[in-house]
C-alpha positions as CSV (number, residue, x, y, z in Angstrom):
1,X,2.6,13.8,-11.7
2,X,1.4,10.6,-9.9
3,X,3.0,9.4,-6.7
4,X,3.2,5.8,-5.6
5,X,2.7,5.0,-1.9
6,X,3.6,2.0,0.2
7,X,0.8,1.0,2.6
8,X,1.7,-1.6,5.2
9,X,0.6,-3.4,8.3
10,X,-3.0,-3.5,7.4
11,X,-5.2,-6.4,8.4
12,X,-4.8,-9.4,6.1
13,X,-8.6,-9.3,5.4
14,X,-8.3,-5.9,3.8
15,X,-9.5,-5.8,0.2
16,X,-8.3,-3.6,-2.6
17,X,-11.7,-1.8,-2.6
18,X,-11.3,-1.0,1.1
19,X,-7.8,0.3,0.7
20,X,-9.0,2.4,-2.3
21,X,-11.8,3.8,-0.2
22,X,-9.4,4.8,2.7
23,X,-7.1,6.6,0.3
24,X,-9.9,8.1,-1.9
25,X,-11.0,10.3,1.0
26,X,-7.8,12.3,0.4
27,X,-7.5,12.5,-3.4
28,X,-7.7,10.6,-6.7
29,X,-6.6,7.0,-6.5
30,X,-5.2,5.8,-9.8
31,X,-4.5,2.2,-8.8
32,X,-4.3,-0.2,-5.9
33,X,-2.2,-3.4,-5.6
34,X,-2.3,-5.6,-2.5
35,X,0.6,-8.0,-2.5
36,X,-0.3,-11.7,-1.9
37,X,1.8,-14.7,-1.1
38,X,2.7,-16.6,-4.3
39,X,2.0,-20.0,-2.7
40,X,-1.2,-19.4,-0.8
41,X,-2.6,-16.4,-2.6
42,X,-3.4,-14.7,0.8
43,X,-2.6,-11.1,1.5
44,X,0.8,-10.3,2.9
45,X,-0.6,-7.2,4.7
46,X,0.9,-4.6,2.5
47,X,0.4,-3.0,-0.9
48,X,0.9,0.0,-3.1
49,X,-1.5,2.9,-3.9
50,X,-0.8,5.3,-6.8
51,X,-2.2,8.8,-6.1
52,X,-2.8,11.3,-8.9
53,X,-0.6,14.0,-7.5
54,X,2.2,14.4,-4.9
55,X,0.0,16.7,-2.8
56,X,-2.7,14.1,-2.6
57,X,-0.1,11.4,-1.7
58,X,1.2,13.7,1.1
59,X,-2.4,14.1,2.3
60,X,-2.8,10.3,2.5
61,X,0.5,9.9,4.4
62,X,-0.6,12.6,6.9
63,X,-4.0,11.2,7.4
64,X,-3.3,7.4,7.5
65,X,0.3,6.9,8.7
66,X,0.0,5.6,12.3
67,X,-3.8,5.2,12.1
68,X,-5.3,2.2,13.8
69,X,-7.1,-0.1,11.4
70,X,-8.5,-3.4,12.7
71,X,-6.1,-3.2,15.7
72,X,-3.0,-2.6,13.5
73,X,-1.1,0.6,13.0
74,X,-0.8,1.5,9.4
75,X,2.6,2.4,7.9
76,X,2.2,4.8,4.9
77,X,5.1,6.4,3.0
78,X,6.4,7.1,-0.5
79,X,7.3,3.8,-2.1
80,X,10.9,3.3,-3.1
81,X,12.0,1.7,-6.4
82,X,12.3,-2.1,-6.1
83,X,15.9,-3.2,-5.6
84,X,17.3,-5.9,-7.9
85,X,18.3,-8.8,-5.8
86,X,20.5,-11.7,-7.0
87,X,18.4,-14.7,-8.1
88,X,18.6,-17.6,-5.8
89,X,18.8,-21.0,-7.3
90,X,16.7,-23.6,-5.6
91,X,18.0,-27.1,-5.4
């Protein structure tokens, strides 16, 4: 069963291919999504990686959580379901 991981605090210049390569050293990567700002299109410095198995996901967490990448300490953990937030009306 696949496991989705949150990967945060990476350099804004990190590409999906680079993030995939970092995680692929520890298992089979099913997908990678870097979250970008909706106005500028620039990376927000975090994303999600889906690993093929829970064991592979744990291997990625063990290997990359706290690792220095480009002068920034990665935060890697199991992603949580997105919480529904009330919609804000803009005036």
